[in-house]
N, C-alpha and C positions, 0 to 999 in steps of 0.2 A: 460586555467588550465580547466582541464576535470573533468565536476562537476556533483555531483552528488543532486537530491532533492528529501526530503525523506518526506511522505505521511502515518503516522499512525493512529489506531483510531478502536476503537471498531465499532466491523460490524456494520451496517447503522449508522453509524456516520454521511454517507455523504461525505467519502474522493473518491469513484471510482466520484462522481460530480465534486469535486472541478481539481480531477486531468482529467478531459474530461474538464475542461472551461476552463483551463491555461495552457494546450493544443492546444487548438482555438484561443487562447491571443498572446501567447505566442512561434506559431509553428514552429517559423525558429530555434529557438534558443533549442529548446527544442523535444523528444522523448521519450516514453512511452514504459518501460524496459515490458516487456510481461515476469508476474510468468508461471511456473509449477506448475500442482499441481496433485492431485491421485483423487477427485470430480469429479462423473459426470456433464457435461452440463446440466445448466438451458437451460428451452427453450430460444431461439436468441443467445444461446453464440456460437464460433466458433472456432473450436482451432485453432491458432494461434493468434488468433484475442484479443477474452477475455483472452485467458487463453496456456498455453501450453497443453493440456490436457493429461495425465500420467497413461501406468496405473503402482499397485505400485512396479512391480517387476521391472521394465525400471528407476521409479524414482529413487527407491534403487540403480540398477545397474551406473544411472550419480553421487550417492555421492560418490560407490566406488573409480569413477573414476574422483574422484574433475570436477565436471562439474558446482557442486555450487558456488555462494559465500554466500550461507547461505541459510538455509534450518527448517524448525521450523511442527512441528506433531502440528497441528493450531489445529482440532477438532478430537474426536476418533480417529483417521483411514481415519486422511486426513492432507496430507504433501502438506504442500507452501512451492514454492523455487525459489530463484530468479540464474538466469542461468547466470554464465559467459558470455558467450558468448553471450548474451541479451546487454549486458555493450559495449562489445568489440563491436559490431553489429555499439549500437547509435556514440561512442566516434568518431569511421569510421568516420561516415558524420559528422564530425568536429561539434554533439550536443552535449547537456548537460540528464543528464539520469534523467529520473522522474519516480521515482516510490509507487504505489499505495502494500504496506505491512501490516498483521501486526504487533502487536509491539515490539515482541520478534524477529523478523526478522528485523523492522528498527534499533534498538540497535545495531543488528549484525553492520549491514552495515554503521555506525554512528560509529561506533567503529576502525572499518574495516581504512574507510578513511575519518578519522576526520576534521579536517579544508576545505575539497575537495568538505565538503555535509553537504544540512541545512537538519536539522531532526524539523520539526512538530507534535505536535500530536494536534490531532481533534480531539474535547471534544466533545458532546453532551450535552445541557443545564440542560440535569436530567436521570438519566436514566427510568420515567414513559416516557418518550420524546421517547427516547434509545426503549424501550417496543412497542412503539406506530407504530416508523415508521420502525420496521423489520415487525412487525403483518399484516400491510398493505402491504407489500413487497409479501408476503404470498410465498417464495420458501423456506421457512423448514416445517416439522410438527413440532409439540406443541412438543415435546420432546425436537426435533433441537434448536427452538428459545428460549429454557429454556436452551441450553446449553448454548448458543450466549451470554444469560443475563450474567451468572455466568462468564462463561471469564470479559464481558465486565465493571463486578464489583473489577477483577486483576488486568486488563489494564489498567484502571484512576490509579491503583497508579505507572507508571512506567512516567505518562506525563512529574513531572519532567525532569529525566534526556533525555528533549528530548530541542531544539535547542528556540522552541520556541511550546508556548500552545495556540489554536484557538477554540472557542467555539462558536461551529455555532449553533446559535438561529437562524438567519440568512440569508436565503441562501443567500442576498447581500450581508452586510458585511461580512460575509465571505469571497466571489469570492475579496470583496474589499483587504481584508488585509491577503488573504493571496498572492494575484498578488504584494500587498508590498513589502513582505519581500521575494519572490522570487526574484521581479527585481532586489532589492538591493541588493542582495546575486548572482545574477548574471554576476554584474557593478563592480564586485570585483576583483582584480586581483591576 
């Protein structure tokens, strides 16, 4: 069966770290769906590795051409989306797809694929800890940081719509819990 594993969380909750860990442990079974975005690359990010970095006009044209499974304006003027071509590429390689997507995008994928998808919401232990993590990351200017915190408050309201909620209070425990959830899901027929 063609399966999908969806990780969603407020920005700074650790979903990218968890997804990278699972890819390392379950490498032969999983491959990462690289999202498309209109935001600028951060230092060290490469097009086609972390994201497909697109100009807004190109992104919007791909929406018109039905190239996206889902897309969302996650932050003001910044679009993110999941390309059909990524899912097709991974399924053709006989692997399951793992996503690191925003909360609304994750729910759209879950609704589209139903039982073929496992949707995991990664929750920070508290908003205060999330704020500390985002500040330490130093990737946003102050107004962007506040926008991400404000968005996190509303994103937490969606966690009950996910198949599982994992509180990322200890990375070791989070890795173990997520590995169990994903491994069990992949074993199901």
